[in-house]
DSSP file (Angstrom, degrees, kcal/mol; ACC not computed):
  #  RESIDUE AA STRUCTURE BP1 BP2  ACC     N-H-->O    O-->H-N    N-H-->O    O-->H-N    TCO  KAPPA ALPHA  PHI   PSI    X-CA   Y-CA   Z-CA
    1    1 A M              0   0    0      0, 0.0     2,-0.5     0, 0.0     0, 0.0   0.000 360.0 360.0 360.0 137.3  -75.7  -20.5  -56.8
    2    2 A R        -     0   0    0      2,-0.0     2,-0.4     0, 0.0     0, 0.0  -0.811 360.0-148.5 -98.1 129.1  -72.5  -22.1  -55.9
    3    3 A T        -     0   0    0     -2,-0.5     2,-0.5     2,-0.0     0, 0.0  -0.828   9.7-143.5 -99.3 136.7  -69.2  -20.5  -57.0
    4    4 A I        -     0   0    0     -2,-0.4     2,-0.8     2,-0.0    -2,-0.0  -0.843   9.1-137.5-100.0 127.8  -66.3  -22.8  -57.7
    5    5 A R        +     0   0    0     -2,-0.5     4,-0.4     1,-0.2    -2,-0.0  -0.762  23.0 179.8 -84.9 114.6  -62.8  -21.6  -56.8
    6    6 A R     >  +     0   0    0     -2,-0.8     4,-2.7     1,-0.1     5,-0.2   0.646  61.2  82.4 -92.2 -16.6  -60.6  -22.5  -59.7
    7    7 A T  H  > S+     0   0    0      1,-0.2     4,-2.6     2,-0.2     5,-0.2   0.927  94.0  44.9 -59.1 -49.7  -57.3  -21.1  -58.4
    8    8 A P  H  > S+     0   0    0      0, 0.0     4,-2.3     0, 0.0    -1,-0.2   0.880 114.7  50.0 -63.8 -34.4  -56.4  -24.2  -56.2
    9    9 A L  H  > S+     0   0    0     -4,-0.4     4,-2.3     2,-0.2    -2,-0.2   0.906 111.9  46.9 -68.7 -40.5  -57.4  -26.6  -59.0
   10   10 A V  H  X S+     0   0    0     -4,-2.7     4,-2.4     2,-0.2    -1,-0.2   0.918 113.4  48.8 -66.7 -42.9  -55.4  -24.7  -61.6
   11   11 A A  H  X S+     0   0    0     -4,-2.6     4,-2.5    -5,-0.2    -2,-0.2   0.913 112.1  48.8 -63.4 -42.5  -52.3  -24.6  -59.3
   12   12 A A  H  X S+     0   0    0     -4,-2.3     4,-2.4    -5,-0.2    -1,-0.2   0.904 112.0  48.7 -63.5 -42.1  -52.7  -28.3  -58.5
   13   13 A A  H  X S+     0   0    0     -4,-2.3     4,-2.1     2,-0.2    -2,-0.2   0.897 111.3  50.2 -65.6 -39.7  -52.9  -29.2  -62.2
   14   14 A A  H  X S+     0   0    0     -4,-2.4     4,-2.4     2,-0.2    -2,-0.2   0.932 112.1  47.1 -64.6 -45.3  -49.9  -27.1  -63.0
   15   15 A L  H  X S+     0   0    0     -4,-2.5     4,-2.7     1,-0.2     5,-0.2   0.904 111.1  51.5 -62.3 -41.7  -47.8  -28.7  -60.2
   16   16 A L  H  X S+     0   0    0     -4,-2.4     4,-1.9     1,-0.2    -1,-0.2   0.893 110.6  49.4 -62.1 -39.4  -48.9  -32.2  -61.4
   17   17 A G  H  X S+     0   0    0     -4,-2.1     4,-2.2     2,-0.2    -2,-0.2   0.911 111.2  48.5 -65.3 -43.1  -47.9  -31.3  -64.9
   18   18 A I  H  X S+     0   0    0     -4,-2.4     4,-2.5     1,-0.2    -2,-0.2   0.936 112.4  47.9 -63.6 -46.7  -44.5  -30.1  -63.8
   19   19 A F  H  X S+     0   0    0     -4,-2.7     4,-2.3     1,-0.2    -1,-0.2   0.858 110.3  53.3 -63.1 -34.8  -43.8  -33.2  -61.7
   20   20 A S  H  X S+     0   0    0     -4,-1.9     4,-2.3    -5,-0.2    -1,-0.2   0.929 109.6  47.4 -64.9 -44.7  -44.9  -35.4  -64.6
   21   21 A V  H  X S+     0   0    0     -4,-2.2     4,-2.5     1,-0.2    -2,-0.2   0.929 113.3  48.4 -62.6 -45.1  -42.4  -33.7  -66.9
   22   22 A L  H  X S+     0   0    0     -4,-2.5     4,-2.6     1,-0.2    -1,-0.2   0.878 110.4  51.7 -63.0 -38.0  -39.6  -34.0  -64.3
   23   23 A F  H  X S+     0   0    0     -4,-2.3     4,-1.8     2,-0.2    -1,-0.2   0.919 111.1  46.7 -65.3 -43.6  -40.4  -37.7  -63.7
   24   24 A V  H  X S+     0   0    0     -4,-2.3     4,-1.0     2,-0.2    -2,-0.2   0.915 113.5  49.4 -64.9 -42.3  -40.3  -38.5  -67.4
   25   25 A Y  H >X S+     0   0    0     -4,-2.5     4,-1.5     1,-0.2     3,-0.6   0.927 110.8  49.5 -62.0 -45.4  -37.0  -36.5  -67.8
   26   26 A A  H 3< S+     0   0    0     -4,-2.6    -1,-0.2     1,-0.2    -2,-0.2   0.831 108.6  53.0 -65.1 -32.1  -35.4  -38.3  -64.8
   27   27 A S  H 3< S+     0   0    0     -4,-1.8    -1,-0.2     1,-0.2    -2,-0.2   0.729 112.2  45.5 -76.0 -20.1  -36.4  -41.7  -66.1
   28   28 A R  H << S+     0   0    0     -4,-1.0    -2,-0.2    -3,-0.6    -1,-0.2   0.692  88.6  96.1 -94.5 -21.6  -34.8  -41.0  -69.5
   29   29 A V  S  < S-     0   0    0     -4,-1.5     2,-0.0    -5,-0.1    -4,-0.0  -0.532  81.2-116.8 -72.1 130.8  -31.5  -39.5  -68.3
   30   30 A P        -     0   0    0      0, 0.0    -1,-0.1     0, 0.0     3,-0.1  -0.340  29.7-106.9 -68.1 150.0  -28.7  -42.2  -68.2
   31   31 A L        -     0   0    0      1,-0.1     2,-0.0    -2,-0.0     0, 0.0  -0.370  44.7 -90.0 -70.5 154.6  -27.2  -43.0  -64.9
   32   32 A T        -     0   0    0      1,-0.1     2,-0.1    -2,-0.1    -1,-0.1  -0.348  47.0-108.1 -66.5 148.2  -23.7  -41.8  -64.2
   33   33 A S        -     0   0    0      1,-0.1    -1,-0.1    -3,-0.1     4,-0.1  -0.461  10.0-146.1 -77.3 146.8  -20.9  -44.2  -65.2
   34   34 A S        +     0   0    0     -2,-0.1    -1,-0.1     2,-0.1     3,-0.1   0.387  64.9 117.6 -90.4   3.4  -18.9  -46.0  -62.6
   35   35 A A  S    S-     0   0    0      1,-0.1    -2,-0.1     0, 0.0     2,-0.0  -0.415  79.7 -94.7 -67.9 145.4  -15.9  -45.8  -64.8
   36   36 A P        -     0   0    0      0, 0.0    -1,-0.1     0, 0.0    -2,-0.1  -0.353  39.4-132.3 -64.2 140.1  -13.0  -43.8  -63.3
   37   37 A R        -     0   0    0      1,-0.1     3,-0.0    -3,-0.1     2,-0.0  -0.588  28.6 -94.3 -90.5 154.0  -12.9  -40.2  -64.3
   38   38 A P        -     0   0    0      0, 0.0     2,-0.3     0, 0.0    -1,-0.1  -0.352  44.6-107.4 -66.0 149.7   -9.8  -38.4  -65.5
   39   39 A I        -     0   0    0      1,-0.1     2,-1.3    -3,-0.1     3,-0.1  -0.612  17.8-133.9 -80.8 132.5   -7.8  -36.6  -62.8
   40   40 A D    >>  -     0   0    0     -2,-0.3     4,-2.1     1,-0.2     3,-0.5  -0.733  23.5-169.2 -84.1  94.4   -7.9  -32.8  -62.9
   41   41 A R  H 3> S+     0   0    0     -2,-1.3     4,-2.6     1,-0.2     5,-0.2   0.828  79.8  57.1 -60.0 -36.1   -4.2  -32.3  -62.5
   42   42 A A  H 3> S+     0   0    0      1,-0.2     4,-2.3     2,-0.2    -1,-0.2   0.905 109.5  45.5 -64.0 -40.2   -4.5  -28.6  -61.8
   43   43 A R  H <> S+     0   0    0     -3,-0.5     4,-2.5     2,-0.2    -2,-0.2   0.892 112.2  51.0 -70.1 -38.9   -6.8  -29.1  -58.9
   44   44 A V  H  X S+     0   0    0     -4,-2.1     4,-2.5     2,-0.2    -2,-0.2   0.923 112.5  46.6 -64.0 -43.1   -4.7  -31.9  -57.4
   45   45 A I  H  X S+     0   0    0     -4,-2.6     4,-2.8     2,-0.2     5,-0.2   0.928 112.5  49.9 -64.2 -44.7   -1.6  -29.7  -57.6
   46   46 A A  H  X S+     0   0    0     -4,-2.3     4,-1.9    -5,-0.2    -2,-0.2   0.906 112.9  46.7 -61.4 -41.6   -3.4  -26.7  -56.1
   47   47 A A  H  X S+     0   0    0     -4,-2.5     4,-2.0     2,-0.2    -1,-0.2   0.913 113.6  48.1 -67.2 -42.4   -4.7  -28.9  -53.2
   48   48 A G  H  X S+     0   0    0     -4,-2.5     4,-2.3     1,-0.2    -2,-0.2   0.905 111.8  49.0 -64.5 -42.2   -1.3  -30.5  -52.6
   49   49 A E  H  X S+     0   0    0     -4,-2.8     4,-2.7     1,-0.2    -1,-0.2   0.867 109.0  53.8 -65.6 -35.5    0.4  -27.1  -52.6
   50   50 A E  H  X S+     0   0    0     -4,-1.9     4,-2.0    -5,-0.2    -1,-0.2   0.895 108.6  49.0 -66.0 -39.2   -2.2  -25.7  -50.2
   51   51 A L  H  X S+     0   0    0     -4,-2.0     4,-0.8     2,-0.2    -2,-0.2   0.928 113.4  46.3 -63.5 -44.5   -1.4  -28.6  -47.8
   52   52 A A  H >< S+     0   0    0     -4,-2.3     3,-0.7     1,-0.2     4,-0.3   0.891 110.7  53.6 -65.1 -39.0    2.3  -28.0  -48.1
   53   53 A R  H >< S+     0   0    0     -4,-2.7     3,-1.3     1,-0.2    -1,-0.2   0.895 105.8  53.3 -61.5 -40.8    1.7  -24.2  -47.6
   54   54 A A  H 3< S+     0   0    0     -4,-2.0    -1,-0.2     1,-0.2    -2,-0.2   0.693 101.6  61.4 -68.9 -18.1   -0.3  -24.9  -44.4
   55   55 A S  T << S+     0   0    0     -4,-0.8    -1,-0.2    -3,-0.7     2,-0.2   0.461  90.8  82.5 -90.6  -0.4    2.6  -26.9  -42.9
   56   56 A V  S <  S-     0   0    0     -3,-1.3    30,-0.1    -4,-0.3     6,-0.0  -0.624  84.4-116.8-103.7 164.6    5.2  -24.1  -42.9
   57   57 A D  S    S+     0   0    0      1,-0.3    29,-0.1    28,-0.3    -1,-0.1   0.883 110.2  30.9 -65.1 -40.6    5.7  -21.3  -40.4
   58   58 A D    >   -     0   0    0     27,-0.6     3,-1.5     1,-0.1    27,-0.4  -0.797  69.1-179.0-121.9  86.9    4.9  -18.5  -42.8
   59   59 A P  G >  S+     0   0    0      0, 0.0     3,-1.2     0, 0.0    -1,-0.1   0.813  79.1  60.1 -59.3 -32.7    2.3  -19.8  -45.3
   60   60 A E  G 3  S+     0   0    0      1,-0.2    -7,-0.0    24,-0.0    -2,-0.0   0.757 101.1  55.6 -68.3 -22.1    2.1  -16.5  -47.3
   61   61 A S  G <  S+     0   0    0     -3,-1.5    -1,-0.2    -8,-0.1     2,-0.1   0.538  79.2 122.0 -86.7  -5.8    5.8  -16.7  -48.1
   62   62 A A    <   -     0   0    0     -3,-1.2     2,-0.4    -4,-0.4    22,-0.2  -0.346  38.8-174.7 -65.7 132.8    5.6  -20.2  -49.7
   63   63 A R  E     -A   83   0A   0     20,-2.7    20,-2.4    -2,-0.1     2,-0.3  -0.970   6.6-156.6-126.2 143.0    6.8  -20.4  -53.3
   64   64 A F  E     +A   82   0A   0     -2,-0.4     2,-0.3    18,-0.2    18,-0.2  -0.861  14.5 170.4-122.5 153.4    6.5  -23.5  -55.5
   65   65 A R  E     +A   81   0A   0     16,-1.8    16,-2.2    -2,-0.3    -2,-0.0  -0.976  62.3  19.8-153.4 158.6    8.2  -24.9  -58.5
   66   66 A R  E    S+     0   0A   0     -2,-0.3     2,-0.3     1,-0.2    -1,-0.0   0.792  74.6 168.7  53.5  35.8    8.3  -28.2  -60.5
   67   67 A S  E     +     0   0A   0     13,-0.2     2,-0.3    14,-0.1    13,-0.3  -0.597   2.8 160.8 -78.8 138.5    5.0  -29.4  -59.0
   68   68 A F  E     -A   79   0A   0     11,-2.8    11,-2.7    -2,-0.3     2,-0.5  -0.954  37.6-109.5-150.1 167.1    3.5  -32.4  -60.7
   69   69 A V  E     -A   78   0A   0     -2,-0.3     2,-0.5     9,-0.2     9,-0.2  -0.884  23.5-159.2-105.9 130.0    0.9  -35.2  -60.0
   70   70 A S  E     -A   77   0A   0      7,-3.1     7,-2.6    -2,-0.5     3,-0.2  -0.916  10.0-176.0-106.6 133.3    2.0  -38.7  -59.5
   71   71 A T        +     0   0    0     -2,-0.5    52,-0.1     5,-0.2    -1,-0.1  -0.102  45.2 120.6-117.9  34.1   -0.5  -41.5  -60.0
   72   72 A K  S    S+     0   0    0     50,-0.5     2,-0.2     3,-0.1    -1,-0.1   0.815  78.5  37.1 -66.8 -28.8    1.5  -44.4  -58.9
   73   73 A W  S    S-     0   0    0      2,-0.4     4,-0.1    49,-0.2    49,-0.0  -0.589  99.8 -96.0-115.6 177.4   -1.0  -45.2  -56.2
   74   74 A S  S    S+     0   0    0     -2,-0.2    -1,-0.0     1,-0.1    -2,-0.0   0.784 112.9  62.2 -68.1 -26.1   -4.8  -45.1  -56.0
   75   75 A V  S    S-     0   0    0     25,-0.0    -2,-0.4     0, 0.0    -3,-0.1  -0.894  93.4-124.6 -99.4 122.2   -4.6  -41.6  -54.4
   76   76 A P        -     0   0    0      0, 0.0    25,-0.6     0, 0.0     2,-0.4  -0.414  26.6-151.6 -66.0 140.1   -2.9  -39.0  -56.6
   77   77 A A  E     -AB  70 100A   0     -7,-2.6    -7,-3.1    45,-0.2     2,-0.6  -0.895   8.2-137.8-114.7 142.5    0.1  -37.3  -54.9
   78   78 A T  E     -AB  69  99A   0     21,-3.3    21,-2.7    -2,-0.4     2,-0.4  -0.885  25.9-177.1 -97.1 125.6    1.4  -33.9  -55.5
   79   79 A C  E     +AB  68  98A   0    -11,-2.7   -11,-2.8    -2,-0.6     2,-0.3  -0.938  24.1 102.5-122.0 144.6    5.2  -33.8  -55.7
   80   80 A G  E     - B   0  97A   0     17,-1.8    17,-2.4    -2,-0.4     2,-0.4  -0.964  61.3 -67.6 175.8-159.3    7.3  -30.7  -56.1
   81   81 A E  E     -AB  65  96A   0    -16,-2.2   -16,-1.8    -2,-0.3     2,-0.4  -0.961  34.3-166.9-126.8 142.7    9.6  -28.2  -54.4
   82   82 A I  E     -AB  64  95A   0     13,-3.1    13,-2.2    -2,-0.4     2,-0.4  -0.972   5.8-168.9-129.3 142.8    8.7  -25.5  -51.9
   83   83 A N  E     +A   63   0A   0    -20,-2.4   -20,-2.7    -2,-0.4     2,-0.3  -0.998  21.5 158.6-128.0 134.3   10.6  -22.5  -50.6
   84   84 A H        -     0   0    0     -2,-0.4     8,-1.9     9,-0.3     2,-0.3  -0.963  44.8 -87.9-150.5 162.9    9.4  -20.6  -47.5
   85   85 A R  B     -D   91   0B   0    -27,-0.4   -27,-0.6    -2,-0.3   -28,-0.3  -0.575  42.8-145.2 -74.8 136.8   10.6  -18.2  -44.8
   86   86 A N    >   -     0   0    0      4,-2.9     3,-1.7    -2,-0.3    -1,-0.1  -0.225  37.8 -81.6 -89.6-173.9   11.9  -20.0  -41.8
   87   87 A A  T 3  S+     0   0    0      1,-0.3    -2,-0.1     2,-0.1    -1,-0.0   0.784 129.4  58.1 -62.1 -28.1   11.6  -18.9  -38.1
   88   88 A A  T 3  S-     0   0    0      2,-0.2    -1,-0.3     1,-0.0     3,-0.1   0.570 118.1-111.1 -79.2  -8.8   14.6  -16.5  -38.6
   89   89 A G  S <  S+     0   0    0     -3,-1.7     2,-0.2     1,-0.4    -2,-0.1   0.378  81.1 111.3  96.6  -3.8   12.8  -14.7  -41.4
   90   90 A G  S    S-     0   0    0      1,-0.0    -4,-2.9    -6,-0.0    -1,-0.4  -0.667  75.6 -99.6-101.8 159.3   15.0  -15.8  -44.3
   91   91 A Y  B     -D   85   0B   0     -6,-0.2    -6,-0.2    -2,-0.2     3,-0.1  -0.580  23.5-152.4 -76.7 138.0   14.2  -18.2  -47.1
   92   92 A A        -     0   0    0     -8,-1.9    -1,-0.1    -2,-0.3    -7,-0.1   0.625  43.3-108.2 -85.6 -14.8   15.5  -21.7  -46.5
   93   93 A G        -     0   0    0     -9,-0.2    -9,-0.3     2,-0.1    -1,-0.2  -0.130  50.3 -49.6  98.6 157.9   15.9  -22.6  -50.2
   94   94 A F        +     0   0    0    -11,-0.1     2,-0.3    -2,-0.1   -11,-0.2  -0.405  59.3 174.3 -68.6 136.3   13.8  -25.0  -52.3
   95   95 A Q  E     -B   82   0A   0    -13,-2.2   -13,-3.1    -2,-0.1    -2,-0.1  -0.974  33.0-100.2-138.1 153.0   13.2  -28.4  -50.8
   96   96 A R  E     -B   81   0A   0     -2,-0.3    11,-1.9   -15,-0.2     2,-0.3  -0.332  36.1-172.8 -74.2 153.5   11.1  -31.3  -52.1
   97   97 A F  E     -BC  80 106A   0    -17,-2.4   -17,-1.8     9,-0.2     2,-0.4  -0.975  13.8-156.0-141.0 156.2    7.6  -32.0  -50.7
   98   98 A V  E     -BC  79 105A   0      7,-2.4     7,-3.0    -2,-0.3     2,-0.4  -0.998  11.7-175.9-131.8 128.3    5.0  -34.8  -51.1
   99   99 A A  E     +BC  78 104A   0    -21,-2.7   -21,-3.3    -2,-0.4     2,-0.3  -0.991  12.0 158.5-127.8 124.5    1.3  -34.2  -50.5
  100  100 A A  E >   -BC  77 103A   0      3,-2.4     3,-1.9    -2,-0.4   -23,-0.2  -0.983  62.5 -27.1-146.2 132.5   -1.2  -37.0  -50.7
  101  101 A G  T 3  S-     0   0    0    -25,-0.6     0, 0.0    -2,-0.3     0, 0.0  -0.453 127.5 -23.9  62.4-132.0   -4.7  -37.2  -49.1
  102  102 A P  T 3  S+     0   0    0      0, 0.0     2,-0.4     0, 0.0    -1,-0.2   0.304 121.4  87.3 -93.7  10.8   -4.6  -35.0  -46.0
  103  103 A V  E <   -C  100   0A   0     -3,-1.9    -3,-2.4     2,-0.0     2,-0.4  -0.906  47.0-178.0-120.0 136.7   -0.8  -35.2  -45.4
  104  104 A A  E     -C   99   0A   0     -2,-0.4     2,-0.4    -5,-0.2    -5,-0.3  -0.998   9.4-171.8-129.5 129.4    2.0  -33.1  -46.7
  105  105 A L  E     -C   98   0A   0     -7,-3.0    -7,-2.4    -2,-0.4     2,-0.3  -0.959   4.6-158.8-123.9 139.4    5.7  -33.9  -45.8
  106  106 A R  E >   -C   97   0A   0     -2,-0.4     3,-1.5    -9,-0.2     4,-0.3  -0.731  31.7-110.8-111.5 162.7    8.8  -31.9  -46.6
  107  107 A E  G >  S+     0   0    0    -11,-1.9     3,-1.1     1,-0.3     8,-0.2   0.841 115.5  57.3 -59.0 -35.8   12.4  -32.9  -46.8
  108  108 A D  G 3  S+     0   0    0      1,-0.2    -1,-0.3   -12,-0.2     4,-0.1   0.517  94.4  67.9 -78.2  -2.5   13.3  -31.0  -43.6
  109  109 A E  G <  S+     0   0    0     -3,-1.5     2,-0.3     2,-0.1    -1,-0.2   0.508 109.8  19.0 -93.3  -5.3   10.7  -32.9  -41.5
  110  110 A M  S <  S-     0   0    0     -3,-1.1    -5,-0.0    -4,-0.3     0, 0.0  -0.915  97.0 -68.1-151.7 175.3   12.6  -36.3  -41.7
  111  111 A S     >  -     0   0    0     -2,-0.3     4,-2.4     1,-0.1     5,-0.2  -0.288  45.7-114.3 -68.9 158.2   15.9  -37.8  -42.4
  112  112 A A  H  > S+     0   0    0      1,-0.2     4,-2.4     2,-0.2     5,-0.2   0.882 116.4  51.2 -61.4 -39.4   17.3  -37.6  -46.0
  113  113 A A  H  > S+     0   0    0      2,-0.2     4,-2.0     1,-0.2    -1,-0.2   0.907 110.1  49.0 -65.9 -41.6   17.2  -41.4  -46.3
  114  114 A Q  H  > S+     0   0    0      1,-0.2     4,-2.4     2,-0.2    -2,-0.2   0.922 113.1  46.8 -63.8 -43.5   13.5  -41.6  -45.2
  115  115 A F  H  X S+     0   0    0     -4,-2.4     4,-3.1     2,-0.2     5,-0.2   0.897 109.2  53.7 -68.7 -38.5   12.5  -38.8  -47.6
  116  116 A R  H  X S+     0   0    0     -4,-2.4     4,-2.4    -5,-0.2    -1,-0.2   0.912 110.8  47.9 -59.0 -41.4   14.4  -40.3  -50.5
  117  117 A R  H  X S+     0   0    0     -4,-2.0     4,-1.9     2,-0.2    -2,-0.2   0.924 112.6  48.0 -64.7 -44.9   12.5  -43.6  -49.9
  118  118 A L  H  X S+     0   0    0     -4,-2.4     4,-2.9     1,-0.2     5,-0.4   0.926 112.5  49.4 -59.9 -45.7    9.2  -41.7  -49.7
  119  119 A W  H  X S+     0   0    0     -4,-3.1     4,-2.4     1,-0.2    -2,-0.2   0.905 111.2  48.8 -61.7 -43.0    9.9  -39.8  -52.9
  120  120 A S  H  < S+     0   0    0     -4,-2.4    -1,-0.2    -5,-0.2    -2,-0.2   0.835 116.5  43.1 -69.2 -30.6   10.8  -43.0  -54.7
  121  121 A V  H  < S+     0   0    0     -4,-1.9    -2,-0.2    -5,-0.2    -1,-0.2   0.904 126.3  28.4 -79.2 -42.2    7.7  -44.7  -53.6
  122  122 A M  H  < S+     0   0    0     -4,-2.9   -50,-0.5    -5,-0.2     2,-0.4   0.787 112.6  59.4 -93.1 -29.6    5.2  -41.9  -54.1
  123  123 A C     <  -     0   0    0     -4,-2.4    -1,-0.1    -5,-0.4     3,-0.1  -0.851  68.8-135.4-114.7 135.2    6.6  -39.8  -56.9
  124  124 A E        -     0   0    0     -2,-0.4     2,-0.1     1,-0.1    -3,-0.1  -0.553  43.9 -93.9 -75.5 147.9    7.4  -40.6  -60.5
  125  125 A P        -     0   0    0      0, 0.0     2,-0.5     0, 0.0    -1,-0.1  -0.415  35.9-130.0 -66.2 138.1   10.8  -39.3  -61.6
  126  126 A V              0   0    0      1,-0.1    -3,-0.0    -2,-0.1   -58,-0.0  -0.769 360.0 360.0 -87.8 126.7   10.5  -35.9  -63.4
  127  127 A E              0   0    0     -2,-0.5    -1,-0.1     0, 0.0     0, 0.0   0.365 360.0 360.0-126.3 360.0   12.4  -35.9  -66.7
């Protein structure tokens, strides 16, 4: 008498059933939309502040205020003010910063005219 091992057949049938259900589900789920998604402003601000924090001498001392997201360009920019300890150990006072993509620039890193131009191009006025 020949004995039939049913365990592999049952396992194969169960797997085939699971894959069939997944295939039917995947064919019915709508594709993701190519429409632009809303910007998560809190995440954009957090990322921009983190870039600005990394650009100072003492990142742990960085304090922010008046941060907002500007969407004037295709890449959202974080604009705001940062205060941090300088090399002498004292706080320098709040100064504006702009962070977009992988770059963060502060007022003290360029001339006042250059930064005013950058601010006017990248940041919407805060009212």
